[in-house]
C-alpha positions in Angstrom: 171.6 179.7 138.0 171.4 178.6 141.6 173.2 180.9 144.1 175.2 178.1 145.6 176.6 177.2 142.2 177.5 180.8 141.5 179.2 181.0 145.0 181.2 177.8 144.2 182.3 179.3 140.8 183.3 182.5 142.6 185.3 180.7 145.3 186.9 178.3 142.8 188.0 181.3 140.8 189.5 182.9 143.9 191.5 179.7 144.5 192.5 179.4 140.9 193.7 183.0 141.0 196.3 182.1 143.6 197.8 179.5 141.2 197.6 182.1 138.3 199.2 184.8 140.5 202.0 182.4 141.6 202.8 181.5 138.0 202.7 185.1 136.8 204.8 186.3 139.6 207.4 183.6 139.4 207.8 183.2 135.6 206.6 186.5 134.1 207.2 189.2 136.7 210.6 187.7 137.7 211.2 186.8 134.0 210.5 188.9 130.9 208.2 191.2 132.9 210.9 192.2 135.3 211.2 195.6 133.5 207.9 196.6 135.3 208.2 194.4 138.4 211.7 195.7 139.3 210.1 198.9 140.6 208.4 196.8 143.3 211.7 195.6 144.6 213.1 199.1 145.0 212.1 201.8 147.4 209.1 203.5 146.0 209.1 207.3 145.6 205.6 208.7 145.4 202.3 206.9 145.2 202.8 204.7 142.2 205.4 202.3 140.8 205.7 200.8 137.3 204.6 197.4 138.8 201.1 198.9 139.4 200.5 198.5 135.7 200.1 194.7 136.4 197.0 195.5 138.4 195.5 197.2 135.4 196.5 194.4 133.1 195.1 191.7 135.4 191.9 193.7 135.8 191.1 193.4 132.1 189.9 189.7 132.2 187.7 190.5 135.2 186.1 193.5 133.5 185.6 191.5 130.3 184.0 188.5 132.1 181.7 190.7 134.2 180.7 192.7 131.1 180.2 189.5 129.0 178.1 188.0 131.8 175.9 191.0 132.4 175.7 192.6 128.9 177.1 190.1 126.5 174.7 187.3 127.2 177.2 184.8 128.4 175.3 184.2 131.7 175.8 184.4 135.4 178.7 182.0 135.4 180.8 184.5 133.5 179.9 187.2 136.0 180.8 184.9 138.9 184.2 184.3 137.3 184.8 188.0 136.7 183.7 188.7 140.3 186.1 186.0 141.6 189.0 187.6 139.7 188.0 191.0 141.1 187.7 189.6 144.6 191.2 188.2 144.4 192.4 191.6 143.3 190.7 193.3 146.2 192.2 190.8 148.7 195.6 191.3 147.0 195.4 195.1 147.3 194.2 194.9 151.0 196.9 192.6 152.2 199.8 193.2 149.8 199.6 196.9 149.1 197.9 198.2 152.2 199.0 195.9 155.0 202.4 194.4 153.9 203.8 197.4 152.0 201.9 200.1 153.9 200.8 202.0 150.9 198.0 203.4 153.0 198.5 204.1 156.7 197.1 201.6 159.2 197.7 200.1 162.7 196.9 196.5 161.8 199.3 194.0 163.5 199.2 190.4 162.2 198.1 188.2 165.1 197.2 184.8 163.7 199.9 182.4 162.7 198.6 182.3 159.1 198.6 186.1 158.8 202.1 186.4 160.3 203.4 183.7 157.9 202.0 185.4 154.8 203.4 188.8 155.8 206.8 187.5 156.7 207.0 185.3 153.6 206.4 188.3 151.4 209.0 190.3 153.3 211.5 187.4 152.8 210.6 187.6 149.1 211.9 191.2 149.1 215.2 190.3 150.7 216.5 189.7 147.2 216.6 192.8 145.0 217.2 191.0 141.7 214.8 188.9 139.7 216.8 185.7 140.6 217.1 183.8 143.9 213.7 184.9 145.4 211.4 182.7 147.4 207.6 182.8 148.1 205.9 183.8 144.9 202.3 183.1 146.1 200.1 185.4 148.0 197.4 183.5 149.9 199.6 180.6 150.7 203.3 180.5 151.7 205.6 177.7 152.9 206.7 177.7 156.5 209.1 180.5 157.2 212.0 178.2 158.2 211.7 176.6 154.8 211.9 179.9 153.1 214.9 181.0 155.1 216.7 177.8 154.3 215.9 178.3 150.6 217.3 181.8 150.7 220.5 180.7 152.5 221.0 177.9 149.9 220.6 180.4 147.1 222.6 183.2 148.7 224.7 184.8 146.0 225.7 187.9 148.0 222.5 189.8 147.0 220.7 189.6 150.3 220.0 192.7 152.3 219.1 193.4 155.9 218.5 191.2 159.0 215.4 189.4 157.6 217.3 186.0 157.7 218.2 186.3 161.3 216.2 184.0 163.7 
């Protein structure tokens, strides 16, 4: 298969993963999967939290597609999809776990407007400690911060914490 087609499949998978991650985060993690995800909305003690099991769960389709593409005879397209899923997971770990939640030490300071918006949007998501009333479930895209703050104010049911809503 031509390398440009494989690159397109890889990049399309990365984009599709944002839609998948949004849906899973909003309707599964903040729904019936809250029993695992709740640990992510509390102060972590130690290296791991129950929410980390989602990384293992979401890695399984990536592993399966890469294996089926390389060893199962499905072809390069399956490998490209598996790599796209893995690529999204790597980006997620780098930005979400490392940069936003500081699970590894760093001195990175968001400078671009896009980077600042993504980081602040995720912090606004964590202003609410319960599974209801949250905003910004995506990861690579977030609405403008003023929009998110307005949504939080409108949904405020007394469960907000900290100065994150101040201008």
